[in-house]
LUMPA-251628 format. One record per residue (C-alpha): x, y, z; residue in three letters. Coordinates in nm, 2 decimals, decimal comma, padded with zeros to 4 digits. Layout:
+--------+--------+--------+--------+
:   east :  north :     up : residu :
+--------+--------+--------+--------+
:      X :      Y :      Z :    Ala :
...
+--------+--------+--------+--------+
This chain:
+--------+--------+--------+--------+
:   east :  north :     up : residu :
+--------+--------+--------+--------+
:  00,20 :  03,74 : -02,45 :    Met :
:  00,07 :  03,47 : -02,70 :    Thr :
:  00,00 :  03,15 : -02,52 :    Arg :
:  00,21 :  02,86 : -02,63 :    Pro :
:  00,09 :  02,54 : -02,83 :    Ile :
:  00,11 :  02,23 : -02,59 :    Thr :
:  00,16 :  01,89 : -02,71 :    Val :
:  00,16 :  01,56 : -02,52 :    Gly :
:  00,45 :  01,33 : -02,60 :    Val :
:  00,53 :  01,00 : -02,50 :    Asp :
:  00,76 :  00,84 : -02,73 :    Gly :
:  00,49 :  00,66 : -02,95 :    Thr :
:  00,46 :  00,72 : -03,32 :    Asp :
:  00,13 :  00,89 : -03,28 :    Glu :
:  00,27 :  01,14 : -03,03 :    Ser :
:  00,56 :  01,21 : -03,26 :    Arg :
:  00,31 :  01,29 : -03,53 :    Ala :
:  00,12 :  01,51 : -03,30 :    Ala :
:  00,46 :  01,68 : -03,20 :    Leu :
:  00,56 :  01,74 : -03,57 :    Ala :
:  00,20 :  01,89 : -03,62 :    Trp :
:  00,23 :  02,12 : -03,33 :    Ala :
:  00,56 :  02,24 : -03,41 :    Ala :
:  00,44 :  02,35 : -03,75 :    Arg :
:  00,13 :  02,51 : -03,60 :    Glu :
:  00,36 :  02,69 : -03,36 :    Ala :
:  00,57 :  02,83 : -03,64 :    Val :
:  00,26 :  02,94 : -03,84 :    Arg :
:  00,13 :  03,13 : -03,54 :    Arg :
:  00,45 :  03,26 : -03,44 :    Asp :
:  00,43 :  03,11 : -03,08 :    Thr :
:  00,63 :  02,89 : -02,85 :    Ala :
:  00,60 :  02,50 : -02,83 :    Leu :
:  00,57 :  02,34 : -02,48 :    Arg :
:  00,62 :  01,95 : -02,45 :    Leu :
:  00,43 :  01,77 : -02,17 :    Val :
:  00,51 :  01,41 : -02,09 :    His :
:  00,30 :  01,28 : -01,80 :    Ala :
:  00,44 :  00,99 : -01,63 :    Trp :
:  00,39 :  00,75 : -01,34 :    Arg :
:  00,63 :  00,55 : -01,16 :    Phe :
:  00,59 :  00,17 : -01,25 :    Gln :
:  00,68 : -00,02 : -00,94 :    Pro :
:  00,64 : -00,35 : -01,12 :    Gln :
:  00,94 : -00,25 : -01,35 :    Ala :
:  01,15 : -00,15 : -01,04 :    Ala :
:  01,38 : -00,44 : -01,08 :    Ala :
:  01,76 : -00,40 : -01,03 :    Gly :
:  01,82 : -00,03 : -01,12 :    Thr :
:  01,48 :  00,06 : -01,25 :    Ala :
:  01,38 :  00,24 : -00,94 :    Asp :
:  01,21 :  00,60 : -00,95 :    Arg :
:  01,51 :  00,80 : -01,02 :    Asp :
:  01,61 :  00,55 : -01,31 :    Thr :
:  01,26 :  00,58 : -01,48 :    Gln :
:  01,27 :  00,93 : -01,43 :    Ala :
:  01,60 :  00,98 : -01,61 :    Gly :
:  01,45 :  00,75 : -01,90 :    Trp :
:  01,17 :  00,99 : -01,94 :    Val :
:  01,40 :  01,29 : -01,93 :    Arg :
:  01,61 :  01,13 : -02,19 :    Glu :
:  01,33 :  01,05 : -02,43 :    Gly :
:  01,18 :  01,41 : -02,39 :    Val :
:  01,53 :  01,55 : -02,45 :    Gly :
:  01,54 :  01,37 : -02,77 :    Glu :
:  01,21 :  01,49 : -02,88 :    Ala :
:  01,32 :  01,86 : -02,79 :    Val :
:  01,64 :  01,81 : -03,00 :    Arg :
:  01,47 :  01,67 : -03,29 :    Ala :
:  01,20 :  01,96 : -03,31 :    Val :
:  01,46 :  02,22 : -03,28 :    Thr :
:  01,68 :  02,07 : -03,52 :    Glu :
:  01,37 :  02,10 : -03,77 :    Arg :
:  01,26 :  02,44 : -03,67 :    His :
:  01,57 :  02,62 : -03,53 :    Pro :
:  01,40 :  02,96 : -03,45 :    Gly :
:  01,10 :  02,79 : -03,25 :    Leu :
:  01,10 :  02,85 : -02,88 :    Arg :
:  01,07 :  02,51 : -02,71 :    Val :
:  01,01 :  02,42 : -02,35 :    Thr :
:  00,94 :  02,09 : -02,20 :    Ala :
:  00,78 :  01,97 : -01,87 :    Asp :
:  00,79 :  01,62 : -01,70 :    Leu :
:  00,47 :  01,58 : -01,48 :    Val :
:  00,45 :  01,28 : -01,25 :    Glu :
:  00,09 :  01,18 : -01,19 :    Gly :
: -00,24 :  01,08 : -01,39 :    Arg :
: -00,17 :  01,16 : -01,74 :    Pro :
: -00,54 :  01,26 : -01,80 :    Ala :
: -00,53 :  01,52 : -01,50 :    Glu :
: -00,18 :  01,64 : -01,61 :    Ala :
: -00,28 :  01,71 : -01,97 :    Leu :
: -00,63 :  01,88 : -01,84 :    Val :
: -00,40 :  02,11 : -01,65 :    Ser :
: -00,14 :  02,17 : -01,92 :    Ala :
: -00,44 :  02,28 : -02,15 :    Ala :
: -00,55 :  02,55 : -01,92 :    Ala :
: -00,29 :  02,80 : -02,01 :    Asp :
: -00,23 :  02,71 : -02,38 :    Cys :
: -00,35 :  02,82 : -02,72 :    Glu :
: -00,43 :  02,44 : -02,81 :    Leu :
: -00,33 :  02,10 : -02,69 :    Leu :
: -00,22 :  01,84 : -02,96 :    Ala :
: -00,25 :  01,47 : -02,87 :    Leu :
: -00,16 :  01,17 : -03,08 :    Gly :
: -00,44 :  00,91 : -03,14 :    Ser :
: -00,38 :  00,56 : -03,05 :    Arg :
: -00,41 :  00,43 : -03,38 :    Gly :
: -00,64 :  00,23 : -03,59 :    His :
: -00,87 : -00,06 : -03,52 :    Gly :
: -01,09 : -00,29 : -03,70 :    Ala :
: -01,29 :  00,03 : -03,82 :    Val :
: -01,02 :  00,28 : -03,95 :    Val :
: -01,02 :  00,58 : -03,71 :    Gly :
: -00,92 :  00,73 : -03,38 :    Phe :
: -00,92 :  00,49 : -03,11 :    Leu :
: -00,92 :  00,76 : -02,81 :    Leu :
: -00,89 :  00,55 : -02,51 :    Gly :
: -00,98 :  00,66 : -02,16 :    Ser :
: -00,71 :  00,93 : -02,13 :    Val :
: -00,78 :  01,09 : -02,47 :    Gly :
: -01,18 :  01,09 : -02,40 :    Gln :
: -01,12 :  01,25 : -02,05 :    Gln :
: -00,89 :  01,51 : -02,18 :    Val :
: -01,13 :  01,60 : -02,48 :    Ile :
: -01,42 :  01,62 : -02,26 :    Ala :
: -01,26 :  01,83 : -01,96 :    Glu :
: -01,00 :  02,06 : -02,13 :    Ala :
: -01,07 :  02,43 : -02,13 :    Ala :
: -00,89 :  02,49 : -02,46 :    Arg :
: -00,93 :  02,31 : -02,82 :    Pro :
: -00,78 :  01,97 : -02,83 :    Val :
: -00,64 :  01,85 : -03,16 :    Val :
: -00,60 :  01,47 : -03,22 :    Leu :
: -00,36 :  01,36 : -03,48 :    Val :
: -00,30 :  01,03 : -03,63 :    Arg :
:  00,05 :  00,84 : -03,67 :    Ala :
:  00,03 :  00,89 : -04,07 :    Gly :
: -00,02 :  01,26 : -04,06 :    Asp :
:  00,22 :  01,45 : -04,33 :    Lys :
:  00,29 :  01,81 : -04,38 :    Pro :
:  00,17 :  01,75 : -04,74 :    Ser :
: -00,19 :  01,71 : -04,61 :    Asp :
: -00,18 :  02,07 : -04,52 :    Glu :
: -00,15 :  02,20 : -04,88 :    Val :
: -00,28 :  02,09 : -05,22 :    Ala :
: -00,60 :  02,30 : -05,17 :    Gly :
: -00,70 :  02,11 : -04,85 :    His :
: -00,97 :  02,31 : -04,65 :    Glu :
: -01,03 :  02,38 : -04,28 :    Val :
: -01,36 :  02,23 : -04,23 :    Val :
: -01,59 :  02,34 : -03,94 :    Val :
: -01,92 :  02,25 : -03,82 :    Gly :
: -02,19 :  02,51 : -03,73 :    Gln :
: -02,53 :  02,46 : -03,59 :    His :
: -02,78 :  02,64 : -03,38 :    Gly :
: -02,75 :  03,02 : -03,34 :    Asp :
: -02,45 :  03,22 : -03,39 :    Pro :
: -02,34 :  03,18 : -03,03 :    His :
: -02,37 :  02,82 : -03,02 :    Asp :
: -02,06 :  02,77 : -03,27 :    Ser :
: -01,87 :  03,09 : -03,21 :    Ala :
: -01,57 :  02,92 : -03,06 :    Ala :
: -01,53 :  02,66 : -03,33 :    Ala :
: -01,58 :  02,91 : -03,59 :    Leu :
: -01,32 :  03,14 : -03,44 :    Arg :
: -01,06 :  02,88 : -03,41 :    Phe :
: -01,13 :  02,77 : -03,78 :    Ala :
: -01,08 :  03,11 : -03,91 :    Phe :
: -00,77 :  03,17 : -03,71 :    Glu :
: -00,61 :  02,84 : -03,82 :    Thr :
: -00,73 :  02,91 : -04,17 :    Ala :
: -00,57 :  03,28 : -04,15 :    Ala :
: -00,24 :  03,12 : -04,04 :    Ala :
: -00,23 :  02,87 : -04,31 :    Arg :
: -00,38 :  03,06 : -04,62 :    Gly :
: -00,64 :  02,80 : -04,64 :    Ala :
: -01,02 :  02,79 : -04,74 :    Thr :
: -01,28 :  02,76 : -04,46 :    Val :
: -01,56 :  02,51 : -04,55 :    Arg :
: -01,84 :  02,58 : -04,30 :    Ala :
: -02,09 :  02,31 : -04,29 :    Val :
: -02,45 :  02,32 : -04,15 :    Arg :
: -02,64 :  02,01 : -04,16 :    Ala :
: -03,04 :  02,00 : -04,13 :    Trp :
: -03,29 :  01,73 : -04,08 :    Thr :
: -03,68 :  01,76 : -04,11 :    Leu :
: -03,82 :  01,84 : -03,76 :    Pro :
: -04,10 :  01,64 : -03,61 :    Pro :
: -04,44 :  01,77 : -03,67 :    Val :
: -04,50 :  01,88 : -03,29 :    Phe :
: -04,17 :  02,09 : -03,32 :    Ala :
: -04,35 :  02,35 : -03,52 :    Tyr :
: -04,48 :  02,65 : -03,36 :    Ser :
: -04,66 :  02,97 : -03,51 :    Pro :
: -04,34 :  03,17 : -03,44 :    Ala :
: -04,11 :  02,90 : -03,62 :    Ser :
: -04,35 :  02,88 : -03,90 :    Met :
: -04,33 :  03,23 : -03,95 :    Gln :
: -03,96 :  03,24 : -03,95 :    Leu :
: -03,97 :  02,95 : -04,22 :    Leu :
: -04,23 :  03,14 : -04,45 :    Asp :
: -04,01 :  03,46 : -04,43 :    Asp :
: -03,70 :  03,26 : -04,54 :    Ala :
: -03,88 :  03,08 : -04,82 :    Gly :
: -03,86 :  02,74 : -04,67 :    Gly :
: -03,65 :  02,50 : -04,47 :    Leu :
: -03,33 :  02,49 : -04,68 :    Glu :
: -03,33 :  02,88 : -04,74 :    Pro :
: -03,39 :  02,92 : -04,38 :    Phe :
: -03,09 :  02,70 : -04,28 :    Glu :
: -02,86 :  02,89 : -04,54 :    Lys :
: -02,96 :  03,24 : -04,41 :    Gln :
: -02,88 :  03,09 : -04,05 :    Ala :
: -02,53 :  02,99 : -04,17 :    Leu :
: -02,47 :  03,33 : -04,34 :    Thr :
: -02,55 :  03,50 : -04,03 :    Glu :
: -02,33 :  03,29 : -03,80 :    Ala :
: -02,04 :  03,34 : -04,03 :    Leu :
: -02,08 :  03,72 : -04,09 :    Lys :
: -01,87 :  03,84 : -03,78 :    Pro :
: -01,58 :  03,62 : -03,88 :    Trp :
: -01,59 :  03,71 : -04,24 :    Arg :
: -01,56 :  04,08 : -04,13 :    Glu :
: -01,27 :  03,98 : -03,86 :    Arg :
: -01,08 :  03,77 : -04,14 :    Phe :
: -01,15 :  03,93 : -04,48 :    Pro :
: -00,87 :  03,76 : -04,65 :    Asp :
: -01,00 :  03,41 : -04,55 :    Val :
: -01,19 :  03,25 : -04,84 :    His :
: -01,52 :  03,10 : -04,72 :    Val :
: -01,74 :  02,82 : -04,86 :    Val :
: -02,08 :  02,77 : -04,72 :    Glu :
: -02,21 :  02,43 : -04,72 :    His :
: -02,57 :  02,35 : -04,61 :    Val :
: -02,67 :  01,98 : -04,66 :    Glu :
: -02,97 :  01,76 : -04,56 :    Met :
: -02,85 :  01,50 : -04,31 :    Gly :
: -02,73 :  01,43 : -03,98 :    Ser :
: -02,43 :  01,65 : -03,86 :    Ala :
: -02,18 :  01,37 : -03,84 :    Gly :
: -02,26 :  01,21 : -04,16 :    Gln :
: -02,24 :  01,54 : -04,37 :    Val :
: -01,92 :  01,64 : -04,18 :    Leu :
: -01,76 :  01,30 : -04,28 :    Leu :
: -01,85 :  01,33 : -04,62 :    Ser :
: -01,65 :  01,64 : -04,68 :    Val :
: -01,36 :  01,52 : -04,46 :    Ser :
: -01,16 :  01,37 : -04,77 :    Gly :
: -01,10 :  01,74 : -04,86 :    Arg :
: -01,00 :  01,86 : -04,51 :    Ala :
: -00,67 :  01,94 : -04,36 :    Gln :
: -00,82 :  01,99 : -04,04 :    Leu :
: -01,19 :  01,91 : -03,91 :    Met :
: -01,32 :  02,15 : -03,64 :    Val :
: -01,61 :  02,04 : -03,42 :    Val :
: -01,75 :  02,21 : -03,11 :    Gly :
: -01,80 :  02,05 : -02,78 :    Arg :
: -02,04 :  02,06 : -02,49 :    Arg :
: -01,94 :  01,81 : -02,26 :    Ala :
: -02,20 :  01,61 : -02,07 :    His :
: -02,16 :  01,50 : -01,73 :    Arg :
: -02,25 :  01,14 : -01,61 :    Thr :
: -02,22 :  00,92 : -01,32 :    Ala :
: -01,88 :  00,81 : -01,47 :    Val :
: -01,76 :  01,13 : -01,56 :    Gly :
: -01,76 :  01,37 : -01,85 :    Ala :
: -01,86 :  01,27 : -02,20 :    Arg :
: -01,84 :  01,44 : -02,54 :    Ile :
: -02,13 :  01,47 : -02,78 :    Gly :
: -02,20 :  01,21 : -03,03 :    Ser :
: -02,12 :  01,43 : -03,33 :    Val :
: -01,76 :  01,52 : -03,20 :    Ala :
: -01,73 :  01,14 : -03,09 :    His :
: -01,82 :  01,01 : -03,45 :    Gly :
: -01,58 :  01,26 : -03,65 :    Val :
: -01,30 :  01,17 : -03,41 :    Leu :
: -01,33 :  00,82 : -03,48 :    His :
: -01,38 :  00,82 : -03,86 :    Leu :
: -01,24 :  01,16 : -04,01 :    Ala :
: -00,93 :  01,12 : -04,24 :    Asp :
: -00,77 :  01,41 : -04,09 :    Cys :
: -00,67 :  01,58 : -03,78 :    Pro :
: -00,97 :  01,68 : -03,58 :    Val :
: -00,98 :  01,99 : -03,34 :    Ala :
: -01,25 :  01,97 : -03,08 :    Val :
: -01,32 :  02,32 : -02,94 :    Val :
: -01,51 :  02,37 : -02,60 :    Pro :
: -01,80 :  02,61 : -02,63 :    His :
: -01,76 :  02,94 : -02,47 :    Asp :
+--------+--------+--------+--------+
């Protein structure tokens, strides 16, 4: 059975945009949609009738309205909803374990236009076992047409980006979109050269041809698996974050890989994913490495 697409809802404009995005994606993939509202009882609000049961009733009413709105827009879509009492980040990470992807709304924009993730969003992205897609309040269905591409970052050897490439090709196939696969490269320090690496570069004809060859090899199995998906290979000198952001204006979705780093204060995502999440002008999918 195909896993559902899960979306975190909380009544904000951002979560409504994420719900609309997730519903469209569920229709395209012919799978079910699961709404999850993680909430905690607020004792300070428990004046008069606002006790735990009352607050739970408010939550159920809000989620029920969200379910009714999405089923009216997509009558054939299978929709379920779960109310989970507890820490939001933990509840959403748990919800992501058995879904196709988890969609979340961004918190909005600050002085620098971009995603403001907050501690909950950062923890979910860093710890979720499945792809997490961040959606802004201003996201529109029209952004998914007009030739906009699914842009995916590729780096390292073919295995390093396999999960992100798979997600990008699956999404593009469902949408009839083009995949733009981006590989950024920089000049390595002199001490990084070795006889073996120099031989590889010589065989490829130089640094840029070597990078192009590496991208072509990484894409080969996905081109074979998805022969109807048009692919643009994009190799450019520069930092990965800068190169990805330079093409974000043509993207309907940006896909980046994630290898979480454990620190004394918890899991943290890499700098490329973090930068793209804050500055890209489109929804961003963060895909954990296999």
